[in-house]
C-alpha positions in Angstrom: -38.8 -23.3 -6.7 -39.9 -23.8 -3.3 -43.6 -22.4 -2.5 -43.8 -18.2 -1.0 -45.0 -18.5 2.6 -47.3 -16.1 3.6 -45.1 -14.2 6.0 -42.1 -14.6 4.3 -40.8 -11.2 3.3 -39.3 -9.8 0.2 -36.2 -10.6 -0.6 -35.3 -6.9 -1.9 -36.8 -5.4 1.7 -34.4 -7.7 3.7 -31.0 -5.5 4.5 -27.9 -6.8 3.7 -26.1 -5.5 7.0 -25.5 -7.3 10.7 -28.4 -7.7 12.8 -30.8 -10.1 14.8 -33.6 -11.8 13.8 -36.6 -13.5 15.2 -38.9 -15.6 14.4 -42.6 -15.7 16.0 -45.2 -18.3 15.5 -49.0 -17.4 15.1 -49.4 -16.3 18.1 -46.4 -13.7 18.7 -44.6 -16.2 20.8 -40.8 -16.2 20.3 -39.5 -19.5 18.5 -36.3 -18.9 17.2 -33.9 -15.9 17.6 -30.3 -15.7 15.3 -27.7 -13.3 14.3 -26.4 -12.7 10.9 -23.4 -10.4 9.5 -25.8 -10.2 6.3 -29.9 -10.6 7.3 -30.4 -11.1 3.5 -27.9 -14.0 2.7 -29.1 -15.7 6.2 -32.7 -15.0 6.1 -33.3 -16.5 2.3 -31.1 -19.3 3.1 -34.7 -20.9 5.6 -37.0 -20.0 2.4 -35.2 -22.6 0.1 -36.6 -26.2 -0.5 -37.9 -27.8 2.5 -36.1 -30.9 2.0 -32.7 -29.3 1.7 -33.0 -28.0 5.2 -31.9 -29.8 8.5 -35.0 -31.2 10.4 -34.8 -28.9 13.0 -34.6 -25.7 11.1 -37.6 -27.2 8.7 -39.7 -27.9 11.6 -39.2 -24.3 12.8 -39.6 -22.4 9.2 -43.1 -24.8 9.7 -43.8 -23.4 12.8 -43.1 -19.7 12.2 -46.1 -17.2 11.5 -43.7 -14.1 11.1 -40.3 -13.0 10.9 -38.5 -9.7 11.9 -35.3 -8.1 12.3 -33.3 -5.5 14.2 -30.1 -3.6 12.7 -27.0 -3.3 14.4 -23.6 -1.7 13.8 -21.4 -4.7 13.4 -21.4 -8.4 14.1 -20.2 -8.7 17.5 -23.2 -6.6 18.5 -25.3 -9.0 16.9 -23.9 -11.5 19.2 -24.4 -9.4 22.0 -28.1 -8.7 21.6 -28.8 -12.8 20.0 -27.8 -13.9 23.9 -29.9 -11.2 25.6 -32.9 -12.1 23.8 -32.2 -15.9 23.9 -32.0 -15.4 27.7 -34.9 -13.6 27.7 -37.4 -15.2 25.3 -36.1 -18.8 26.0 -37.0 -19.9 22.1 -38.2 -23.5 21.7 -35.8 -23.9 18.6 -32.5 -22.5 19.8 -30.3 -24.6 21.9 -27.1 -22.0 22.8 -26.8 -19.6 25.6 -29.4 -21.1 27.9 -27.0 -21.5 30.3 -27.7 -19.3 33.7 -23.7 -18.6 34.7 -22.7 -15.0 35.6 -21.9 -12.3 33.1 -18.0 -12.4 32.4 -16.1 -9.1 33.3 -12.5 -7.9 32.3 -10.5 -7.6 35.3 -7.7 -4.9 36.0 -5.9 -5.2 39.3 -4.1 -1.9 39.3 -3.4 -2.2 43.1 -0.7 -4.3 42.1 3.1 -3.5 41.5 2.7 -5.2 38.5 -0.8 -5.3 37.4 -2.6 -8.0 35.5 -5.6 -8.4 33.1 -8.0 -11.3 33.1 -11.2 -12.6 32.8 -13.3 -13.6 35.9 -17.1 -14.1 36.3 -17.3 -12.8 40.2 -16.5 -9.4 41.7 -14.8 -8.8 45.0 -10.7 -8.4 44.1 -9.9 -5.0 46.4 -8.6 -2.3 44.2 -9.4 -4.1 41.1 -11.3 -2.3 38.1 -14.1 -4.2 36.7 -15.4 -3.4 32.5 -18.7 -5.2 31.5 -20.3 -7.7 31.5 -19.8 -9.0 28.5 -22.6 -11.5 26.9 -20.1 -14.7 26.8 -16.8 -15.5 27.8 -15.8 -16.2 24.1 -16.6 -12.7 23.3 -14.7 -11.3 25.9 -12.0 -13.6 25.2 -11.8 -12.1 21.4 -12.1 -8.9 23.0 -9.5 -9.5 25.3 -6.9 -11.0 22.4 -7.8 -7.4 21.0 -7.0 -5.3 23.9 -3.5 -7.1 24.3 -2.7 -5.9 20.9 -3.0 -2.2 21.8 -2.1 -2.4 25.4 0.4 -5.1 26.1 -0.2 -5.6 30.0 0.6 -9.0 31.4 -2.0 -11.6 31.4 -0.3 -14.2 33.4 -0.8 -15.6 36.7 1.5 -14.7 39.4 3.1 -18.4 39.1 3.6 -17.7 35.6 5.2 -14.9 36.2 7.6 -15.7 38.6 8.6 -18.6 36.7 9.6 -16.4 33.8 11.4 -13.9 35.9 13.2 -16.4 37.7 14.3 -18.1 34.0 14.4 -14.7 32.6 12.7 -15.6 29.8 9.2 -14.1 28.7 6.3 -16.6 27.6 4.9 -16.7 24.3 2.7 -13.7 24.7 5.8 -11.6 25.1 7.3 -13.1 21.9 4.4 -11.9 20.0 3.7 -8.9 21.2 0.6 -9.0 23.6 2.8 -8.5 26.7 5.3 -5.7 27.4 6.8 -8.6 29.1 8.2 -6.5 32.7 9.1 -10.4 33.8 12.6 -9.9 32.3 12.6 -6.4 32.3 11.4 -5.4 29.0 9.5 -2.4 30.6 9.8 -0.9 34.3 7.1 -1.5 36.7 6.0 2.1 36.7 5.8 2.2 33.0 3.9 -0.8 33.1 1.7 0.5 35.5 0.9 3.5 33.1 0.0 1.0 30.5 -2.5 -0.4 32.6 -3.4 2.4 33.4 -4.4 3.6 30.0 -6.0 0.3 29.6 -8.5 1.4 32.5 -8.9 4.6 31.1 -9.7 3.5 27.7 -12.3 1.1 28.7 -13.8 3.6 31.0 -14.8 5.4 28.1 -11.7 7.7 27.7 -11.1 6.5 24.4 -10.9 9.8 22.7 -7.7 10.9 24.8 -6.5 7.6 24.4 -5.9 7.4 20.6 -5.3 10.9 20.1 -2.0 10.7 22.2 -1.6 7.4 20.3 -2.1 9.5 17.2 0.8 12.1 17.8 2.9 9.4 19.1 2.9 7.5 15.9 3.1 10.8 13.5 5.9 11.8 15.6 8.1 8.5 15.2 7.4 8.7 11.9 9.0 12.2 11.5 12.0 11.1 13.3 12.1 8.1 10.8 11.5 5.8 13.8 9.4 3.9 11.4 9.4 0.5 13.1 7.7 2.0 16.1 5.5 4.5 14.1 4.6 0.8 12.7 3.4 -0.7 16.1 1.5 2.6 17.4 -0.3 2.2 14.0 -1.4 -1.2 14.8 -2.3 -0.6 18.8 -4.6 2.1 16.7 -6.0 -0.2 14.3 -6.8 -2.6 17.4 -8.3 -0.2 19.3 -10.7 1.3 16.7 -11.9 -2.7 16.4 -12.4 -3.2 20.4 -14.3 0.6 20.0 -17.0 -1.4 17.9 -17.6 -3.5 20.9 -20.3 -3.7 23.6 -23.1 -1.4 23.2 -26.0 -3.9 23.2 -25.1 -4.5 27.1 -25.7 -1.9 29.4 -24.9 -0.8 32.9 -27.5 -2.9 35.1 -29.1 0.4 36.7 -30.1 1.6 33.4 -33.9 2.1 32.3 -34.7 4.0 29.5 -36.7 4.3 26.4 -34.7 5.1 23.4 -36.4 6.6 20.2 -34.8 7.3 16.7 -36.3 9.4 13.9 -36.2 9.2 10.2 -38.2 11.1 8.1 -38.7 11.9 4.0 -40.9 14.4 2.6 -44.6 13.6 3.7 -43.8 10.6 6.1 -41.6 9.6 8.9 -40.7 6.1 10.7 -40.0 5.9 14.2 -37.9 3.1 16.1 -37.8 2.6 19.8 -35.3 0.3 22.0 -37.0 -0.5 25.4 -34.5 -0.9 27.7 -35.1 -2.6 31.3 -32.3 -2.9 33.7 -29.4 -2.5 31.2 -31.2 -4.9 28.7 -32.8 -4.4 25.6 -36.2 -6.0 26.3 -38.1 -5.1 23.1 -37.6 -3.4 19.7 -40.6 -1.8 17.6 -40.6 0.4 14.6 -43.6 2.3 13.2 -44.6 4.8 10.3 -45.6 8.6 11.3 -47.6 10.4 8.7 -46.6 14.2 8.9 -47.6 17.4 6.9 -45.1 19.6 5.4 -45.0 22.3 7.6 -44.3 19.8 10.8 -40.6 19.9 11.9 -38.9 17.4 14.4 -40.4 19.1 17.4 -43.9 18.4 16.2 -42.7 14.6 15.1 -40.9 13.9 18.7 -44.5 15.5 20.3 -46.7 13.1 18.8 -44.2 10.0 19.1 -44.3 10.9 23.0 -47.8 11.4 23.2 -49.2 8.4 21.8 -46.2 6.2 21.4 -47.1 4.7 25.0 -50.2 2.9 24.8 -49.4 -0.2 25.4 -45.9 0.4 27.2 -45.2 2.0 30.4 -42.8 4.7 29.8 -39.4 4.4 31.4 -37.9 6.8 33.8 -35.7 8.4 31.1 -37.0 9.0 27.8 -34.1 9.6 24.7 -34.9 11.1 22.1 -33.1 12.7 19.0 -34.0 16.6 20.3 -35.5 18.0 23.0 -38.8 19.6 22.3 -39.9 23.0 23.4 -42.9 21.4 25.4 -40.8 18.7 27.1 -42.3 19.8 30.4 -46.0 19.5 29.4 -44.6 15.7 28.0 -42.9 14.5 31.2 -46.0 15.5 33.1 -48.1 13.6 30.7 -45.9 11.0 31.1 -45.5 10.9 34.7 -49.5 10.6 34.3 -49.0 7.3 32.2 -46.6 5.8 34.9 -48.6 6.7 38.1 -51.9 5.4 36.2 -50.1 1.8 36.0 -48.7 1.6 39.4 -45.0 2.6 38.7 -44.0 5.9 40.9 -41.0 8.4 40.0 -40.8 11.2 37.4 -40.2 11.0 34.2 -37.1 13.2 32.2 -37.1 13.5 28.3 -32.8 14.5 27.1 -31.2 14.0 24.3 -28.1 11.8 24.6 -25.2 13.0 22.2 -22.5 10.5 24.0 -21.6 7.7 26.1 -23.6 4.3 25.7 -26.7 6.1 25.7 -25.6 7.8 22.6 -24.3 5.0 20.9 -27.6 3.4 21.3 -29.3 5.8 20.2 -27.3 5.8 16.9 -28.1 1.9 16.7 -32.0 2.9 17.1 -31.7 5.5 14.1 -30.3 3.2 12.1 -32.9 1.2 12.4 -35.4 3.9 12.1 -34.1 4.5 8.8 -34.3 1.1 7.6 -37.9 1.4 8.5 -38.5 3.8 6.4 -36.6 2.4 3.0 -38.5 -0.4 3.5 -41.7 1.5 3.9 -40.9 3.5 0.8 -39.7 -0.1 -0.9 -43.2 -1.8 -0.2 -44.8 1.3 -1.4 -43.3 1.7 -4.7 -43.2 -2.1 -5.5 -47.1 -2.4 -5.6 -48.5 -2.2 -9.1 -51.5 -1.2 -8.3 -50.3 1.6 -6.3 -48.1 3.1 -9.3 -51.2 2.8 -11.6 -53.1 5.1 -9.3 -50.4 7.7 -9.0 -49.5 7.3 -13.1 -53.8 8.0 -13.0 -53.8 10.8 -11.0 -50.7 12.7 -13.0 -52.7 12.5 -15.9 -55.8 13.8 -14.7 -54.3 16.6 -12.5 -51.7 17.6 -14.7 -54.3 17.4 -17.7 -52.1 14.8 -19.8 -53.4 13.3 -22.8 -52.0 9.7 -21.5 -50.2 8.2 -18.4 -46.9 9.2 -18.4 -45.6 5.8 -18.6 -41.8 7.1 -19.3 -40.9 10.2 -16.5 -37.7 11.6 -17.4 -36.2 14.1 -14.4 -33.2 16.4 -14.4 -31.4 18.0 -11.6 -28.3 20.5 -11.3 -25.4 19.9 -8.9 -22.5 22.3 -8.4 -19.8 23.4 -5.8 -20.1 27.3 -5.4 -21.4 28.0 -8.5 -18.7 26.1 -10.3 -17.9 22.4 -11.5 -21.7 22.0 -12.6 -23.3 19.0 -13.6 -26.4 17.6 -14.0 -28.4 14.1 -14.1 -31.1 12.7 -16.0 -32.7 9.7 -14.4 -35.7 7.5 -16.1 -38.5 6.0 -14.2 -41.0 3.9 -16.7 -44.2 2.6 -15.5 -43.5 3.9 -12.3 -40.2 2.0 -11.3 -36.6 3.5 -12.2 -34.7 2.5 -15.3 -31.0 2.9 -14.5 -29.5 1.8 -17.6 -31.3 4.4 -19.4 -29.4 7.3 -16.6 -27.2 9.9 -18.1 -25.0 12.4 -16.6 -23.7 15.7 -17.9 -20.9 17.9 -17.4 -22.5 21.5 -17.8 -20.4 23.4 -20.5 -21.3 27.0 -19.8 -23.8 27.9 -17.6 -24.5 31.3 -15.4 -26.9 29.8 -12.7 -29.5 26.8 -12.5 -31.9 28.1 -15.3 -28.8 28.0 -17.8 -28.0 24.8 -16.9 -31.4 23.3 -17.1 -31.8 25.2 -20.6 -28.5 23.7 -21.5 -28.9 19.9 -20.4 -33.0 19.8 -21.9 -31.5 21.1 -25.4 -29.2 18.5 -25.6 -31.4 15.7 -24.6 -33.9 16.6 -27.0 -31.2 17.1 -29.7 -30.8 13.2 -29.3 -34.6 12.4 -29.7 -34.0 13.4 -33.7 -30.4 11.6 -34.4 -30.5 8.2 -36.0 -30.0 5.0 -34.0 -27.0 3.8 -35.0 -26.9 0.8 -32.8 -24.4 2.0 -29.9 -24.7 1.7 -26.1 -24.6 5.5 -26.3 -27.6 5.8 -28.0 -29.9 3.6 -26.1 -32.1 5.6 -23.7 -32.3 8.8 -26.2 -34.6 7.2 -28.6 -37.6 7.1 -26.8 -39.6 10.2 -26.1 -40.9 11.1 -22.4 -44.5 11.0 -21.7 -43.6 13.9 -18.8 -40.4 15.7 -18.2 -39.3 16.6 -14.6 -37.1 19.5 -13.3 -36.1 19.8 -9.6 -37.1 23.2 -8.9 -39.7 26.1 -9.5 -41.1 28.2 -11.5 -37.9 29.4 -13.2 -36.4 26.0 -13.6 -39.9 25.1 -15.4 -39.9 28.0 -17.9 -35.9 27.2 -18.6 -36.6 23.7 -19.6 -40.0 24.8 -21.5 -37.8 27.8 -23.5 -35.5 24.7 -24.6 -38.1 22.4 -25.6 -39.8 25.5 -27.7 -36.6 26.5 -29.5 -35.8 22.6 -30.5 -39.6 22.3 -31.3 -40.3 19.6 -29.2 -43.7 19.1 -27.5 -43.6 17.4 -24.4 -45.6 18.0 -21.0 -42.9 19.5 -18.2 -43.5 20.0 -14.6 -41.1 21.0 -11.8 -41.1 20.1 -8.1 -39.9 22.7 -5.4 -38.4 21.4 -2.4 -40.0 23.5 0.1 -43.3 22.8 0.2 -43.3 20.3 -2.6 -45.4 22.7 -4.9 -45.8 21.2 -8.6 -45.2 24.2 -11.1 -46.2 24.1 -14.8 -44.3 26.6 -17.4 -46.0 29.8 -17.6 -48.5 29.6 -14.7 -48.7 32.4 -11.9 -49.9 29.7 -9.1 -49.0 26.3 -8.4 -50.5 22.5 -8.2 -51.1 21.5 -4.7 -51.2 18.0 -4.3 -52.7 16.0 -1.3 -49.7 15.2 0.8 -51.4 11.4 1.0 -51.2 11.5 -3.0 -49.4 8.7 -4.4 -49.1 10.8 -7.6 -46.9 13.5 -5.5 -45.1 10.5 -4.0 -44.3 9.2 -7.2 -43.0 12.7 -8.1 -40.3 12.9 -4.7 -39.0 9.4 -5.6 -37.8 10.4 -9.2 -36.7 14.3 -7.7 -34.8 12.5 -5.3 -33.2 9.6 -7.1 -32.3 12.4 -9.4 -30.8 14.8 -7.2 -29.0 11.5 -5.5 -27.2 10.9 -8.9 -26.2 14.2 -10.0 -24.6 14.9 -6.1 -22.6 11.7 -6.4 -21.5 12.7 -9.9 -20.7 16.1 -8.8 -18.8 14.7 -5.7 -16.6 12.3 -7.6 -15.6 14.9 -10.2 -14.3 17.3 -7.9 -12.5 14.5 -6.0 -11.0 13.5 -9.1 -10.0 17.2 -10.0 -8.2 17.8 -6.8 -6.5 14.4 -7.1 -5.1 15.1 -10.4 -4.1 18.8 -9.3 -2.3 17.4 -6.4 -0.5 14.5 -8.7 0.6 17.2 -10.9 2.7 18.5 -8.0 6.3 18.0 -8.0 7.0 15.7 -5.1 3.2 14.5 -4.9 2.4 11.3 -5.8 -0.9 9.0 -5.9 -0.5 7.8 -2.4 0.0 11.3 -0.9 -2.6 12.8 -2.8 -5.4 10.4 -1.4 -3.5 11.0 2.2 -4.1 14.8 1.9 -7.6 14.2 0.7 -8.0 11.6 3.7 -6.7 14.2 6.1 -9.0 17.3 4.7 -12.1 15.0 4.3 -13.4 17.5 1.5 -12.3 19.6 -1.6 -13.4 22.8 0.0 -11.5 21.9 3.5 -8.4 21.3 1.0 -8.2 24.7 -0.9 -8.6 26.8 2.2 -5.9 25.0 4.0 -2.9 27.0 5.2 0.6 25.8 4.5 0.8 25.0 8.5 -2.1 23.0 8.2 -1.3 21.3 5.3 1.9 20.1 6.6 0.3 18.6 9.5 -0.1 15.8 6.9 2.4 12.9 7.3 5.4 13.2 4.8 4.5 16.7 4.0 7.1 19.0 4.9 6.9 23.1 4.8 8.4 23.5 1.8 6.1 20.9 0.3 3.2 22.1 2.3 3.8 26.0 0.6 3.8 24.2 -2.6 0.9 22.4 -2.8 -1.1 25.6 -1.1 0.3 27.8 -4.0 -0.5 25.1 -6.7 -4.3 24.9 -5.4 -4.9 28.6 -5.1 -3.4 29.7 -8.3 -6.0 26.9 -10.2 -8.8 29.1 -8.1 -7.2 32.4 -8.9 -6.4 33.1 -5.1 -10.0 32.1 -4.3 -11.0 29.5 -1.5 -14.3 28.0 -2.7 -16.2 26.8 0.3 -19.0 24.0 0.0 -22.4 25.5 0.5 
């Protein structure tokens, strides 16, 4: 195995999603920019044996002093951002994208009798609509190929068009469905112009109306048994969805903005910022912020805006997840910072819910979540930190020994029904997933009854003989500490289960609201310091238990509804899945009227009434809504 570099990140910390990475030297100068569909797979390839690398790559890795990355939603967006940063940094070890050509645009000539769509690097055609810019001609050609599947507008030159018109025979694009072939009369000039207008509307951002119209047309064609037409419309919709993943890394040239994204987890939060100047993302940075339990999102945003511009000049527009109540004072403070730096003009703090800024904020928030996950992962994986946490738990809770094995229990349900529970296990402060267990609750009136039942079933297995089977693994080890998700009532119920079984195991509970730690029968909770490693460990095991419980509960309710639907005459597996996808949740499907159910493709009024009756009979005539 090759030796590790001092700056090399842990493999588990590198995400497996698309993104752009930057290698920097010891002075912080960017020496290489790359993009990847899977960042972990790409970056780990640089850390193999040096003799297995190409000479240029080997020299680049040897020169590097650090590596960072920025996440994006798709590989196409990674291509855009890679291009922009290579243009900006001119890295020593990059050889692509160094030309200084102007950006290519997509052009639609709407004033022509038979409009056409094509690529151009210069603007100036009278009456034409320009869309872009795109980072490379390759990216634009790929996008145009997809666009022509959704909007088959002619893309040929006037010479080719006239030749096909004289010959009465369309070109290859007409034969493969990427041109409506107005040259041979397959579509009239007015209808072709309407198609070109739809393309322009879609590229201008009116994609919701276009997709909704196509969806309705496809459903009408399917209901009228025009399946070939419905298939063509379906293909157009799929092509449009591909396009919608397109260019959010190259914005309009007049945009000058700082975009912040935030992700929080109990007592710690992460923020990420993209600094956009002249429509280009000039830098991306993430940082960790400690917050107190009683601070909300407003206080966090105020802290970031107050202290986040020590090294940067604020843009005239600041985009945040929500506008705090003190926005006026913050804007005045940021204007002062700009003026002190010699930049004039007012500052506006706003929220972007739609458009290119809204999409970009989604990407920034994605990076904030990764920054937070990476921080939590590093904190959890440090053996010294875990040792301090276990020692602190032993001291504060008065345990005889450090709780090397901890088991946490959580209950999940849907409106009081379909109760399930989870048991997760941490050993030496790390998850031991092969010892996790899931429980279907048999009889319980509330959460305390459910906790009592699950703990009773758990401790009963302590005295059962080890038969060597897979099911007995993980049950024969008594934990050093049992944790329940909840406050004093849940903790007391757990203690009652242990007392009835004659078992002595320390128990505590972690209440979500104020992160208080409760012990059985005590009037007041234990309050750990907000930066306590012990509290952090309790939060991790509680959150993991909640994740397992809610995942199991959702899987059982989906399986239950799918089984119910498939028991109805006339409903097969595919139609059952279509109904589930249409409503998105079990609660909505149960609450739907027969008319709502009839909107699902291939479900007529008679079958819809039958489905509605069956679902409501199962519920005793009552619809259950998700909490």
